[in-house]
C-alpha positions as CSV (number, residue, x, y, z in Angstrom):
1,X,-4.0,3.5,-11.3
2,X,-3.9,0.0,-9.9
3,X,-5.7,-0.8,-6.7
4,X,-4.3,-3.7,-4.6
5,X,-6.2,-6.0,-2.4
6,X,-8.0,-3.9,0.2
7,X,-10.1,-4.4,3.3
8,X,-12.5,-2.3,5.4
9,X,-9.4,-0.9,7.2
10,X,-7.0,0.1,4.5
11,X,-6.7,1.1,0.8
12,X,-3.6,0.7,-1.2
13,X,-3.0,1.6,-4.8
14,X,-0.2,2.2,-7.3
15,X,-0.2,5.4,-9.4
16,X,2.1,5.7,-12.4
17,X,3.6,9.0,-11.3
18,X,2.7,9.4,-7.6
19,X,3.9,5.9,-6.6
20,X,2.5,3.7,-3.9
21,X,-0.3,5.3,-1.9
22,X,-1.6,3.6,1.3
23,X,-4.5,5.1,3.4
24,X,-6.4,4.1,6.5
25,X,-10.1,4.1,5.7
26,X,-10.9,4.8,9.3
27,X,-8.7,7.8,10.0
28,X,-8.2,8.9,6.4
29,X,-4.5,9.4,7.1
30,X,-2.1,7.9,4.6
31,X,1.4,7.8,3.1
32,X,2.9,8.1,-0.3
33,X,6.0,6.2,-1.3
34,X,7.6,7.6,-4.4
35,X,9.2,5.4,-7.0
36,X,12.7,6.8,-6.0
37,X,12.4,5.3,-2.5
38,X,14.9,2.5,-1.9
39,X,12.2,0.0,-0.8
40,X,9.6,1.0,-3.4
41,X,10.1,-2.1,-5.6
42,X,10.0,-4.5,-2.6
43,X,6.7,-3.0,-1.3
44,X,5.0,-3.1,-4.7
45,X,6.1,-6.7,-5.2
46,X,4.9,-7.6,-1.7
47,X,1.4,-6.1,-2.5
48,X,1.2,-7.8,-5.8
49,X,2.1,-11.2,-4.3
50,X,0.2,-10.9,-1.0
51,X,-1.6,-14.1,-0.1
52,X,-4.6,-12.8,1.7
53,X,-6.3,-9.8,3.2
54,X,-4.4,-10.3,6.5
55,X,-1.1,-10.1,4.8
56,X,-2.1,-7.0,2.8
57,X,-3.4,-5.3,6.0
58,X,0.0,-6.1,7.6
59,X,1.8,-4.4,4.8
60,X,-0.4,-1.3,5.0
61,X,0.0,-1.1,8.8
62,X,3.8,-1.3,8.4
63,X,3.8,1.5,6.0
64,X,1.5,3.7,8.1
65,X,3.5,3.1,11.3
């Protein structure tokens, strides 16, 4: 499992079978994006290339909305 840049607000990781998992560390609620999802590759690429914590938080927030 690969953990992406995280902050006190969010946790994001990539699991080989489960896909992309994003969770709020405050509410403990999260989402799972399976590899079959049409935007899966775009989100994983965005997490891998995120510039800073603010950008990574924005990606997490978008997925949880």
